[in-house]
C-alpha positions in Angstrom: 229.3 -109.6 172.5 226.9 -106.8 173.4 228.2 -103.3 173.8 226.6 -100.7 176.0 226.8 -97.0 175.3 224.9 -94.0 176.8 223.7 -91.0 174.8 221.7 -87.9 175.7 219.5 -88.3 172.6 218.8 -91.4 170.5 216.6 -91.1 167.4 214.9 -94.1 165.9 214.5 -93.7 162.2 216.5 -91.4 160.0 214.0 -90.0 157.5 213.2 -86.3 157.1 211.9 -85.7 160.6 215.0 -87.0 162.4 217.3 -85.6 159.8 215.8 -82.2 160.6 216.4 -83.0 164.3 220.1 -83.8 163.6 220.4 -80.5 161.8 218.8 -78.6 164.6 221.0 -80.3 167.3 224.1 -79.4 165.3 223.0 -75.8 164.8 221.3 -75.0 168.1 222.6 -77.5 170.6 226.2 -78.3 169.5 228.0 -80.9 171.5 224.9 -83.0 172.3 225.8 -86.6 172.4 223.3 -88.2 170.0 222.9 -91.3 167.8 220.4 -92.2 165.2 219.3 -95.8 164.3 218.0 -96.6 160.9 216.9 -100.1 159.8 217.4 -99.3 156.1 220.9 -99.5 154.5 220.8 -95.7 153.8 218.5 -92.8 154.2 216.0 -92.9 151.3 212.9 -90.8 151.2 209.9 -92.4 149.7 212.0 -95.1 148.1 208.9 -97.2 147.3 207.1 -94.5 145.3 209.7 -92.6 143.3 207.9 -92.4 139.9 209.2 -90.5 136.9 207.8 -86.9 136.7 206.1 -87.0 140.0 206.6 -83.9 142.2 206.6 -83.0 145.9 203.4 -81.4 147.2 204.9 -78.7 149.4 206.8 -75.5 148.6 210.6 -76.3 148.3 211.5 -73.7 150.9 209.5 -75.7 153.5 212.5 -78.0 153.7 214.6 -79.5 156.5 215.9 -76.2 157.8 214.8 -73.0 156.1 211.6 -72.2 158.1 213.6 -72.5 161.3 216.9 -71.0 160.0 216.9 -69.4 156.6 220.7 -69.1 156.7 221.2 -72.9 157.3 223.7 -74.8 155.2 221.1 -77.5 154.9 218.5 -75.6 152.9 217.2 -76.9 149.6 218.5 -73.7 148.0 222.0 -74.4 149.2 221.8 -78.0 148.0 221.0 -76.7 144.5 223.9 -74.2 144.8 226.4 -76.8 145.9 225.3 -79.2 143.1 225.7 -76.3 140.5 222.0 -76.5 139.5 220.5 -73.4 141.1 220.0 -71.3 138.0 218.8 -74.2 135.9 216.3 -75.1 138.6 215.1 -71.5 138.8 214.9 -71.3 135.0 212.4 -74.2 134.9 209.8 -72.2 136.7 208.6 -75.2 138.7 206.5 -74.4 141.8 207.0 -77.9 143.1 210.3 -79.7 142.5 210.5 -83.2 141.1 210.2 -85.8 143.8 213.5 -87.6 142.8 215.4 -84.3 143.2 213.9 -83.7 146.7 214.9 -87.3 147.5 218.5 -86.5 146.5 218.4 -83.3 148.6 217.3 -85.3 151.7 220.0 -87.9 151.0 222.6 -85.1 150.6 221.6 -83.6 154.0 221.6 -87.1 155.7 225.1 -87.8 154.5 226.5 -85.0 156.6 225.6 -87.0 159.7 227.0 -90.4 158.7 229.2 -90.5 161.8 226.1 -90.2 164.0 223.9 -92.8 162.3 224.0 -96.6 162.4 222.3 -97.9 159.2 221.0 -101.4 158.7 220.2 -101.4 162.4 216.6 -102.2 163.6 215.4 -101.6 167.1 214.0 -104.7 168.6 213.1 -103.6 172.2 212.7 -100.4 174.2 212.3 -100.5 178.0 212.4 -97.9 180.8 215.1 -98.3 183.5 215.9 -96.6 186.8 219.1 -94.6 186.6 221.2 -92.8 189.2 219.7 -90.4 191.7 216.2 -91.6 190.9 216.4 -90.6 187.2 214.9 -92.7 184.5 216.6 -93.9 181.3 215.5 -95.7 178.1 217.3 -98.9 177.2 217.3 -99.8 173.5 218.2 -103.2 172.1 219.1 -103.6 168.4 219.2 -106.5 166.1 222.9 -106.0 165.8 223.3 -107.0 169.5 223.9 -103.6 170.9 222.3 -102.4 174.1 222.1 -98.6 174.4 220.7 -96.1 176.9 219.6 -92.5 176.6 217.9 -89.7 178.5 215.8 -88.8 175.5 214.3 -91.1 172.9 212.9 -89.5 169.7 210.7 -91.8 167.6 210.5 -91.0 163.9 209.7 -94.3 162.4 206.9 -93.1 160.1 203.4 -94.3 160.4 202.1 -97.8 159.9 200.6 -98.5 156.4 196.9 -98.8 156.5 195.2 -101.6 154.5 191.4 -102.0 154.7 190.3 -105.2 156.5 188.3 -106.3 153.5 191.6 -107.0 151.8 192.8 -109.3 154.6 192.0 -112.5 152.6 194.3 -111.4 149.7 197.6 -113.4 149.7 200.6 -111.3 150.7 202.2 -112.1 147.3 199.2 -110.4 145.6 198.8 -107.3 147.8 201.2 -104.4 148.2 200.7 -101.0 150.0 201.2 -98.0 147.7 204.2 -96.9 149.6 206.0 -100.0 148.5 204.9 -99.9 144.9 208.4 -100.0 143.5 209.0 -103.4 145.0 206.7 -105.1 142.5 207.9 -103.3 139.3 210.2 -106.2 138.4 207.3 -108.6 138.5 205.4 -106.4 136.1 208.4 -106.1 133.8 208.8 -109.9 133.6 205.2 -110.4 132.7 204.3 -112.2 136.0 201.8 -109.4 136.8 199.5 -108.4 133.9 196.6 -106.9 135.7 196.5 -104.5 138.7 193.7 -103.0 140.8 194.7 -99.7 142.5 192.5 -99.1 145.5 192.1 -95.6 146.9 191.6 -92.0 145.7 194.9 -90.4 146.8 197.5 -88.6 144.8 199.6 -91.7 145.1 196.8 -93.9 143.6 196.5 -91.6 140.6 200.3 -91.4 140.1 200.5 -95.2 140.2 197.7 -95.6 137.6 199.4 -93.1 135.3 202.8 -94.8 135.7 201.3 -98.2 134.9 199.5 -97.1 131.8 202.4 -95.1 130.4 205.2 -97.5 131.2 203.4 -100.9 130.8 200.8 -100.5 128.0 200.1 -104.2 128.0 199.0 -104.2 131.7 195.3 -103.9 132.5 194.7 -101.3 135.2 191.5 -100.9 137.4 191.1 -97.9 139.6 188.8 -98.6 142.6 187.5 -95.7 144.7 184.6 -95.2 147.1 184.0 -91.6 146.0 181.9 -90.5 143.1 185.0 -89.3 141.3 188.7 -88.7 142.0 188.7 -85.4 143.8 190.7 -82.2 143.5 193.0 -81.4 146.4 192.1 -78.2 148.3 195.2 -76.1 147.7 193.7 -72.8 148.5 196.1 -70.4 150.3 193.4 -70.0 152.9 193.3 -73.7 153.8 197.1 -73.8 153.2 197.4 -72.1 156.6 196.8 -75.5 158.1 200.6 -75.9 157.7 201.5 -72.7 159.6 203.1 -73.2 163.0 200.4 -71.1 164.5 197.7 -73.6 163.4 199.4 -76.3 165.4 198.6 -74.2 168.5 195.0 -73.7 167.5 194.5 -77.4 166.8 196.4 -78.7 169.9 194.4 -76.4 172.2 191.0 -77.3 170.7 188.5 -79.6 172.4 188.0 -83.1 170.9 184.8 -82.2 169.1 186.4 -79.1 167.6 189.4 -81.1 166.5 187.1 -83.5 164.7 185.3 -80.6 162.9 188.6 -79.3 161.8 189.7 -82.7 160.5 186.5 -83.1 158.5 186.7 -79.6 157.1 190.4 -79.9 156.1 190.4 -83.5 154.9 190.8 -82.6 151.2 194.0 -80.7 151.9 195.8 -84.0 152.3 193.6 -87.1 151.9 191.7 -88.8 149.1 192.5 -86.0 146.7 195.0 -85.1 144.0 196.5 -82.1 142.3 194.8 -80.9 139.1 197.7 -81.9 136.8 197.5 -85.6 137.6 193.7 -85.6 137.6 193.6 -84.0 134.1 196.2 -86.4 132.8 194.3 -89.4 134.1 191.1 -88.2 132.5 192.9 -87.7 129.2 194.4 -91.1 129.5 191.0 -92.6 130.0 189.7 -90.7 127.0 192.5 -91.9 124.7 192.1 -95.5 125.9 188.4 -95.4 125.1 188.9 -93.7 121.7 191.4 -96.3 120.5 189.6 -99.2 122.0 192.5 -100.5 124.1 190.4 -101.4 127.1 193.4 -101.3 129.3 192.3 -98.7 131.9 189.0 -98.8 133.8 187.8 -96.7 136.7 185.3 -98.1 139.2 184.1 -95.0 141.2 181.5 -94.8 143.9 181.9 -98.5 144.9 182.6 -100.4 148.0 184.7 -103.6 148.0 182.2 -106.2 149.3 184.8 -109.0 149.3 188.3 -109.8 148.1 189.2 -113.5 147.8 191.9 -115.6 146.1 190.9 -117.9 143.2 194.1 -119.8 142.6 196.7 -117.1 142.1 194.1 -114.4 141.0 192.4 -111.8 143.3 188.7 -111.5 142.8 187.2 -108.2 144.0 183.4 -107.9 144.4 182.3 -104.3 144.0 179.0 -102.8 144.9 177.9 -99.4 143.8 177.0 -96.9 146.5 173.7 -96.0 144.9 172.4 -99.5 144.5 172.2 -102.7 146.7 172.1 -104.9 143.6 174.6 -103.6 141.1 177.6 -105.8 141.8 180.7 -106.0 139.6 183.5 -108.6 139.8 187.0 -107.6 138.9 189.8 -110.2 138.7 193.5 -109.1 138.8 196.9 -110.5 139.5 197.8 -107.8 142.1 196.1 -105.3 144.3 197.8 -102.0 145.2 196.3 -100.5 148.4 197.0 -96.8 148.1 195.1 -96.2 151.2 197.3 -94.1 153.4 198.7 -94.7 156.9 197.5 -95.2 160.5 197.3 -92.3 162.9 197.4 -92.6 166.7 193.9 -93.3 168.2 191.3 -95.9 169.0 189.5 -96.1 165.7 189.6 -99.0 163.2 192.1 -97.2 160.9 194.2 -96.0 163.8 196.6 -97.6 166.4 196.9 -96.9 170.1 200.7 -96.8 170.1 203.7 -97.1 167.7 204.5 -100.8 167.6 208.1 -100.2 168.8 206.7 -98.6 172.0 204.3 -101.4 173.0 206.5 -102.4 175.9 206.4 -98.8 177.2 202.6 -98.4 176.8 202.0 -99.4 180.4 204.2 -96.6 181.6 202.3 -93.9 179.6 199.7 -91.5 180.9 196.5 -92.2 179.0 193.0 -90.8 178.9 189.8 -92.8 179.4 190.0 -94.2 175.8 193.5 -95.4 176.3 195.0 -92.7 174.1 198.5 -91.6 174.9 198.9 -88.0 176.2 201.2 -86.0 174.0 202.5 -82.6 175.1 202.6 -79.6 172.8 206.4 -80.2 172.6 205.6 -83.7 171.2 206.7 -85.4 174.4 204.7 -88.4 175.7 203.6 -88.1 179.3 205.0 -91.0 181.4 203.6 -92.0 184.8 205.9 -91.1 187.7 208.7 -90.1 185.3 209.4 -86.4 184.7 213.1 -86.5 183.8 213.1 -88.7 180.7 212.0 -87.4 177.3 210.0 -89.7 175.0 209.1 -87.9 171.8 207.0 -88.6 168.7 208.5 -86.9 165.7 206.0 -86.8 162.8 203.4 -89.2 164.4 201.1 -86.7 166.1 198.4 -85.8 163.5 195.6 -86.6 165.9 196.9 -84.2 168.5 198.8 -81.6 166.5 197.0 -81.5 163.1 197.8 -81.8 159.5 201.4 -80.6 159.9 202.2 -84.1 161.3 200.3 -85.9 158.4 203.4 -86.9 156.5 204.0 -83.4 155.3 207.5 -81.9 155.2 206.2 -78.4 155.8 206.8 -78.3 159.6 209.7 -80.8 160.1 212.2 -78.0 160.9 209.9 -76.2 163.3 208.9 -79.4 165.0 212.6 -80.4 165.4 213.3 -77.0 167.1 210.5 -77.5 169.6 211.7 -81.0 170.4 215.3 -79.8 170.9 214.0 -76.9 173.1 212.1 -79.4 175.2 215.2 -81.6 175.6 217.2 -78.6 176.7 214.6 -77.7 179.3 214.8 -81.3 180.7 218.6 -81.0 180.8 218.4 -77.7 182.7 215.9 -79.2 185.1 218.2 -82.2 185.8 221.1 -79.8 186.4 219.1 -77.8 188.9 217.8 -80.9 190.8 221.3 -82.5 191.1 222.7 -80.1 193.8 219.5 -80.7 195.9 220.0 -84.5 195.7 223.6 -84.1 196.6 222.7 -82.0 199.7 220.1 -84.6 200.8 222.6 -87.4 200.5 
């Protein structure tokens, strides 16, 4: 039988963005009735891409709480202290922590909120309802049969994986997005997969190639990239200011053409580029492979994938070099890994107009002439004729708020604070309106 419960705040997804929100609610808005729904069995950060020796790509103090509250119990520093590893960690001299340790930190923080999270629970529908006194509510239906309502809905589902359309003809069994790479390791271990093409020039693409060559020396690996060479990430402290809270204001207030210029200028801070250590290691790996004549690792740079078709159980990729209309190479592999990033919000081919779970609410959203959702500086979506319900995108607003929303952990705590402050303003507004409604009645 369905159960029906009302909350002031419901968060969909319980990864870093909504964990930071839960922490902020506890520390700055205690007593808020909230619930988080997570389709996975537990909170696991980057479960599909936890490779040995890989590290995070942001300073460890830009964690779930420190930028907002340096004294928070939920800081990465306090996690190390409670796990009795603080001095050992400091003694290693690592600028960036190992990814698996940051995964454990995020899981440790999430476990503090087990009573406020329902795991193994997927949201199947979201609709807008009329409540009492003309107020509006969100109704959420889950695959466990529950029907819930809330005043404020915070979406932190992560972005939709992007796979180029040229790979559409590849059978699902022979194609995996880079974020789910770990799901196919067993098939490699059993010998079912003996050749892999890794498409893309991101840090993840390089890490996957290095992992395959070091862990499975009998597997043939092909790197496929449109660029002339794998590129170095722009980690200058000057461009690093893109992850400052103040830059969010600059980007949000910019006109559309200025936003595009900033995106183009800052692309290498996050996209199609890698840290120097993994690039150097890949080049050394290629050198050793060539020297010893193993022929297990090949790089196809400056190429476009002209076609990708299935020949029995094999994927055939036809590659054309960017500097010639005639030089075509054919690569045949058992599996293609598309390390090609995620969709942002927008009307372009690599974007999407709306998070899939909010499709039923799209008609209620205020939109521009291109059909793009209107997102406030406080990450709140504007709804037509609805000023008292809060619908927020937590970590999905790169197109409007800049690189800090591009999957980086750098601003999760600050963003959570701004969302909570917006929710508190709506609460105060509802309280101030209530006496007026009572008098009119």
